[in-house]
N, C-alpha and C positions, 0 to 999 in steps of 0.2 A: 378205532376200527379203520380198515383200509377202504371199506366201501359201505355206504349206507343206502338202503333202498329209498327211492323217492316215491312217496305215496302218490297214487293216481290222482288224488284231488289236487296235488300241486302242479299237475300238468296243464291246468286250465290257463289260457292266455290272459292273465290278470295284469301284466305290466307291459309297458311299451317295448321293453327289451324283448319280451316273449313275442310280441306282435311283429315288430319290424327290425329287430336286431340292433336297435339303437338304444342307448341308455336313456331312460325316461324317469329316473328316480326323482320323485318330487314334482314331476310335471303334471299339469292339470289342463283340462279342456272345458270350455263352456258349452253346455247343451241346454235344450229346452225339453222338459219332461212334463207332458200333459199341460202345456202352457206356462209352466213355471221355469224360470231360468236358474240354473244351478251350475256349480263347478264340480267336476268329478276327476278322479285320478285317470290319467291317460292309460288306455289299454284295459280298463275294467269292463266286465261284461254288463250288458243292460240288465240282466236278471239280478246281479249283485247290487247294481246301482238302485234298482227299484226296491229291493229288500232293505237297503240302508235307509231309504226314504219312505218306508212303511207302505209301500204299494204292493199289493198282492198280485202275483202273476201265477196262474195255474201251471203245474208241471206234472209229468208222469215219469218220463225217462230220467229226469235229473235226480241226483242224490248227492248230498254233500261229501260222501265218502268215495265217490266214483268219478272217473274222468267224464268229460263232456261227450254226449252222443248226438243230441239234437234230432232224434228220430221220431219222437212222439208228436212234435209240432204244436203242442198245446200252448207253449209260451210265446206264440206269435205276437209281434207288435208291428205297428205301422210307423215307417220312417219316411218323412217328407222327401219327395224326389225319387223314391224307389218304387218301382212298379209292383214288386211282390212283397208280401209280408215277410218279416225276418224273425228268426228264432232268438229270443232274448238271451238264452243260456250260452249260445255260441257266437254272439256278436260282440266283439270288443269295440269300445268307443275310442277311435283314434283321431277324430276330427269333430268339429261342431255339427250337431245333428238336432233335428226336431222329432221327438218320439211321442207317439200316442199309444197308450197301453190298453184303452178300452173304447176305441172308436167303434162305430157300427160295423165296419168291415172286420175288425178284429173279433168282436163278440160273435158275429155270425160264423166266422171261420172256426173259432174254438168250439162253438156249439155243434157244428157239423162234424167236427173231429170226434167229439164225445158220442154223438149219435151213431157214427160209424163204428166206434169201438163197442158200443152197446149192442149193435146189430149182430155182432159175432161173438158176444159174450154169453155163454150158456150157463144157466144156474139160477137158483132161487136165493135171493139175498137173505131171507129170513133164516135159512138153514146153513148159511155159509159161515165158516169159522171166522171170517173177517167182517161179519156184519157189524156195522157201526164203527169199524176201524178200517174201512176200505177206501182208498184214495179215489177210485173210479166212482164209487157210490157218492162220496162227498162232492166230487166235481159235478155229477149229474144234478145233485140238489142245489149246488151253488149257481148253476146255470139254468135253473128252472125247467129242466127236462122232465116232462110228465107223460110222454108217449114215445113210442119207437118210430122215429121219423123214417128210418130206412129198414123197418122190419126187425125181427128178432128171431134168432136161431132157436128152434123148439126141440131139437134132438141133439144129443151129444155126438161129437165127432171122434173123440179120443177115449180110450180106456184109461181109467184111473190107475196110476202106478203106485201101488202101496207095498212094493217089494221090500223097501228099506225099513229097517227098524226105527229110523230117525225121521226121514223126510218123505212126505207124500206129494205127488205131482198130479194136479188136475188141470190139464192143458186146455180144457174148454173154457177155463176162467182166465187164461193167459191173454194179455193185451199186446204182446210183442214189444214191450218197452226195452227189453234186453238188459234190465238191471241185473238179473240173475247171471247172465252171461258175463257181464263186466265184473261182477262180484267174484265169480269163480275164476275167471281168467286173469283179471288185473289185480284185484284186491288180495286174493288168496293164491293165485298162480297154481291152481289145480287143473282147470280146463275141462271139466266134465260136460258143460253145456255149451251149445252153439246154435245159432239160427240156421236152418236149412231150407231148401226149396225157395220158390219165388211166388209173388202175388198171393192169391187166396190160399195157396198150399204152404205158405211159410209157417214154420212152427219151430219152437225151441226143442231141441232133441239132444239125446246122449249119443255116444259113439255107436253107430249102426242101429240107433233107436233101441238100444238094449235097456232092460229095467235098471233102475238106479242102483239096486243092490249088486248088480253084476259089472259095474264100471268102477272107476277109481275114485268115486266120491268118498270124501273123508268124514261125511256126516256132520260137518261143523254147523250147518244150518244158517250160515251167513246169507245165503240166497233167500231164505225165508224172511229174514229181518229187513230185506230191501225190496221184496216183492210188494207192489202196491195193491194187489188183490189177493184172492184166496187160491191162486194157482199153485202156490207152494205153502205147505204148512206141516207142522210136526205130527208125528204118529202118536195120537193121544190115547193113553191107557186109562183115562179116568173112569170109564164105565166099569172096567175090571176092578179098579180100586174101590169104587162104590160097592160092588158086590162083596168084596172081601170085608169091608167095614160092616156090612149088614149081616155077615155070617158070624154067629155067636161062637163058632168053634175057632175062629181065626184071631190071632193077636197081631194087630196091624200097627206097625211102627213106622214113624216118619222121621227121617233125618233131613235137616235143612242146612243148605250151604249158605255162606255169607252173602253172596251176590244177589240172590233172589230177595233177601231181606232188605237190601239197599235199593231195590228197584220196584218191588211189587206195588208200592204205593202209587206208582204211575198208572197202574191199571184201575185205580179208584179215583183218578182225577188229581192226584197230588203232582206237583212239579218234581222233576228229577232231583235226587239228593236227600231223600227222607228215608231213614232207616225204620223199618216196621218190625223189628225182631220180636218184641214183646207182644204186639198185637197179633202177629202171625202165629205165635205159640197158642194163644187163646183161640184163634180161629180154627186151628188144626184140631184142638181138643173138642170144640163144639161140633165140628164136622163128624167126629167119631173116631179119630185115631187114638189108639190105646196109650201110646207113649210118643212123646216128641223129644228127639235128641238133637244135639248140636254136632253137625259135621265138622265143626272146628276141632272137636276132640280127636277125630281121626286124622285131621290135618296135622295136629301135633304128633300123632302117632307116625304119620308119614315122615315128618322131619326127623324123628328119632331113627327110623329105619334108613331113610335115604342119606341122612347125615353120617350115620355109622358106616354105611356102604361106601361113601366117599372116603372116609378115613381109612377104611380097609384097603381100598384101591390105592390110595396114596402110599400106604405102608408097603404094599406089595411092589409098587413101582420103585420107591426110593430105597427101601431096606432090602427087599428080596430080589431086586433087579429083575422082576418078572416082566419080560418084554411083551407078554400076551395081555397085560392089563391095558384097558382102553381108557384114555384120558383125552379130553375132559369128559366128565360124567354129565350126561344130559338128564334133565328131569323127565318123569314119565307119568305125570298126573293129569295131563290133558289128552283125552282119548282121540281127539281130532288130530293132534300133533303125532301121536303114536301111529295112527293109521296113515298119516302123511309120510312118515319115514319108512313105514312098511311098503308103501307103494313106490316111492321115488328113490329111496336110499336104503334098500334092504341089506346091502353089504355093510351098513354102519349100525346095525341094530345092537351090536355089543356095546356101543357107547351109551345106550339107554340104561338108566337105573332099572333094577329089577323090581323096585317097589311098586306096588299097586297104587292107584289113585285113592284119595281119602274115601270116596264113595264106596269103592270095592273093599277096602280094608274094613270099613264099618260094617258092610254086609256080612263079611266073614266072621267078624267079632260078634255080631248080633246072633248069628245062628250057631255059635259055639260057646264062647265065654258067657254071654248074656243069657242064653238058653239054659246053661247049667246053673248059673247064679239064681235065675228066676224060677227054675223048675218047670220050664215050658218046653214041650216037644218042639224042636226046631222045624218039624214038618208043619206045625201050625202057626209059625211066625211068617208074616208077610212083610217084607221090607220094602219101603217106598223111599226113594231119594228125590228130594226137591232140589233141582239143579238149574243153573242158568243155561244149560247146554243141551243141544239136540244130540250130540255125539254120545252123551252119557246113556242114552237109550240103546245105542248100538253096543256100548261097552258092557252094560250089564247082561247083554245077550250073547257075549262072546263065549264060545264053548269051554274055555279054560277057567272061566270065572265061577267055579263051583268047589273051591277048596274046602268049604265047610261040609261037603257031602250033599249039599243042596244048591240050588241056584242062589248065590250069595245075595244079590239084590234083585228083587222080583220086578220092580217097575221104576223107570226113570220118569219124573214128572217135571215139566218146565214151569217157569214162573208164570207164563200166560195160562197154562192149564190149571195151576193151583188157584189163580185168581178166578177162573171160571167155576171151579168147585166151590169156592167161598161165596161167590154170587149165587150159585145154585142153591146153597144152603140158606140164602136170605140174609147173609151177613154183610155189613159194610165195614171193611177192615179198619180204616182210620178211626172209626168210632168205638172200637173194642178196647177193653182194658188190657193192660200189659200183664204178662205172666212169664215165669221163667221156664227153663228146660227141665226135663225129668231126670232123676237119678237113675242109673249111676253115670250117665254120660251128659250131665248138664254143666259140667265145668270144662271150660276151654280157655285158651290164652289169646292174647292179641296177635301172636304169631299165626295161630290158626285162622283168625279173622281176616288178616290181610292177604291170605291166599286168593281172595276174590279179585284182586287187581293185578295187572302185570307187574312183575318184580316182587310180588308178595312172597312167593315161595322162596326166592333167593334171599330176601331179607330175613325171613323166618329161619332159614337154614344157617345163615351166617351168624345170627344171634346165638344159636345153639352150638354150632361147630366151633366158633371162636372161643366160647366160654369153656367148652369141654377140653379144648386143647391148652388154653392158657390159664384157666381158672379165674379169668376176669371178664367183665362185660365187654361186648364189642365196642371199639373206640369211636362211636358216633354219638352225637348229642342226643340224649334222651332215647337211645336205642333206635332212633329214626335214621335208617340208612337211605338218605335222600337220593343217592346215586342210582338206586334201584327203582325209584318212583318216576311217574310221569309217562307221557304218551309218545315219547321218542321211540321210533321203531326198533332200534338196536342200541343198547347201552352197554358199556363195559367199564370196569373199575377193578381195583385190587385192594386187599388189606394185608398188611404184613403180620406174620405170626412171630412174636418175640416173647422171650422168657416163658417158654412152653413147659408144661408139666413133664416130669421125667419120662413117663411112658410115651410122650409125644415129642421127645427130643429130636427125632428125625425130621420134624417140621420146623425146627428152629431157623428163623431167618427167611422162611419161604414166603414169597409174595403170592398170596392166594388170589389168582386172577379169575374173574368170572364175567359172564356175558348174560344179558337179559334181552330176549326178543319176543315180540308178539305179532300174531298174524303169520300165516304160513308163507306169504311172500317174503317176509323177513327171515323166516326159518330157512328158506331156500338159500338166501344170501349166506347165512351162517354155515349151512351144510356144504355149500360149494367152497367156502373157505376151508372147512375141515378136509375136503377132498384134495385141496391144493396144498395141504400141510401148513396152513397159516394159523392154525389153532394150537400148534405145538407150544407148550408152556402154559396153556390155560388149564384150569382145573374143574370148573363147574359151569354149566350152561343151563339157564331156564328158558324154556320155550312154551308159549301158550298159542294154541291154534287161532284164537279169535282176536281181532283188534281190541286192544285194551285189556285183554285177558278175560276172565270170567264175567266181569261186569258188562262186556260186550258180547256175551255168548248168544248162540243161535236160538235160545229159548227165552230170551229176555223181552220185556215189553217193546212194542213197536210204536213210534219210530225210534231209530238210533242215529247218533252222530257223534263226532268226537267231543263236542261240548256236553252232550248228555252223558257220555261215558266218563268224562272228567268229574261231573257232579256225583255220579254213583260212586266213583272211587273216593271222592272227598267224604261222602257219608260213611264209608267203611273206615277210613283213617281217623275220622272224628270219633267214631264209636270205639275204635281200638285204643285211642288215647285215654279213654275213661277207665280202662280195665287195670286192675291192680297187678295181675300176673300177665306178663307179655313175652315170656320165653317158654317154648314148648317143653323143655326138660324140667321146668318147674311146675308143670301142671300136676296137682295131687292125684288126679285120676290116672294120669299116665304112669306115675310112679307106682300106683296101686296095681295096675294091670300087669306091669312087669314083675312086681313082687309076687303076685298071686297066680298069674297064668303063664306069661311068657318068661318063665323063671331063668332061662339061659340068656336073657337079654336081647337087645336089638340085633337083628340078623342072626339070631340063634336058630336052632333046628325047627322049633314050632312056629316061630314068627316067620321063618322063611317059607314054611308050608302054607300058612294062612295069609300072609301079608305081601308076599312076593310072587312073581310069576315068570314064566318063560315068554318067548316071543314067537309069533307065527312068521316063519321065514321060508319062502319057497315051498309052501304047503306043508311044512313039518313044524312040530312044536319043539322049539329049542329050549332045553332045560337049563 
């Protein structure tokens, strides 16, 4: 690639070269930390030094994924010879210093800061969505705060903004750490939120203080994942789902995506990296869901449709010389990414695949094919999608997502919300026995499973497209296309098509070039390259809106960091390696649905009606 986005986290002054412009590779400096003499890397921040030495320093504005702000002041430390306390997160060590992290002066300052935050923090902890997982609450307990030293606001100042289908804002719980601002501007490069006004009137606001639903929010929910309090949280439909479960007339179906299964254990005290697929199936049935299906099935369905669409585009471009064909084809299964391109690059919408996401494909199939097969009135079927994503809530409420004649997916449920329902039912997830998925959508492949991590869609598509074209497995060891994997922001590679089948002879010798990107800041880099004509000759691009892909989605357990996302991805790949069928086109249930229902094949008339869509562009539905 000609340009790779530098993550905001890499902008911290960790090296001497960053600090003073001089090479300091391998340089060390002697310091005294709480009376102990140690050597540290020149230019490293005090906060990082303390963490390496197992010394806890409280923070609120700091987050591993974000650039340094230093505005909450909680990480104050005392440095001998300096009149004022210094922020550990933004202080690089460039010379010998003596540091105290818990002197009387430091402890009093931190406690006063927390007291001041609490004085303006309105709300009842017991009823807060972040109760027992609130960083402000935790700090108050750690610092022994048992009264309101500076008083406590008793009346709300702001109206709750629940206009969005995905994200709810309660600004009375905001502590002005600005993590959401840096997430939206720096990490995602969307720029919906900003701090306005001064002093007591300071608040985090949208453009012209408009409701979130009326601005360019892409509903990714990354702001939720980094908010330390309950000021931002997802729009939770669990009460409506409980009502549907308790209604004997309703047939309530749950589809579960791979990423929640790899992360939900964290909500029950497990360390990141434990897959809970079997236990989650059992929990869902005990809660009262009538059927539990595997979203990996519709991920396989997505590969069949999206892969066929790619081959059709290539044929039109190469054989038919159709200049209107748009290449490279971009994936369309991430609703946050789709909304990003709609807002910022609407003139490029024709590059998107017309295939729906696995969530929406499954909804359409459940209320048509499944309803017919089961003899159930589709009006009585309630479809619930367990997803790692806040944007899925918006996606299922899009007006065009009703190709079944009904709302295809009724509710989008995040990993956090599903964990809450499980706890509400009195269940402890890790202690439950394992069970499988229900028929007829209980069989899926490894390709569907790896959708949960960045690069998974591309890897799954290549496994199928290459074999359909050549009749041979993709030439990577054990089907593992490692060039698609990992947390690098933008990845590119190619695979050569040789000895193609007769019907695909037009692809003989073609170097199939592809790109994988995650996070919309990286998506912006790729889209700007497209605008400059630098993607000519590329064929396929996967983009996921969230860092790490779905395993880092806005509905996943809090906290998140790159190390946590890597462990979740590792759990997915380990589970995938145990499966016998690892290619979407070899899924027996996929073969069955095309033989029985979508009889004119992928991208046929019926599948295009149910499994594909147009795009909202300049207020009009483009077919």
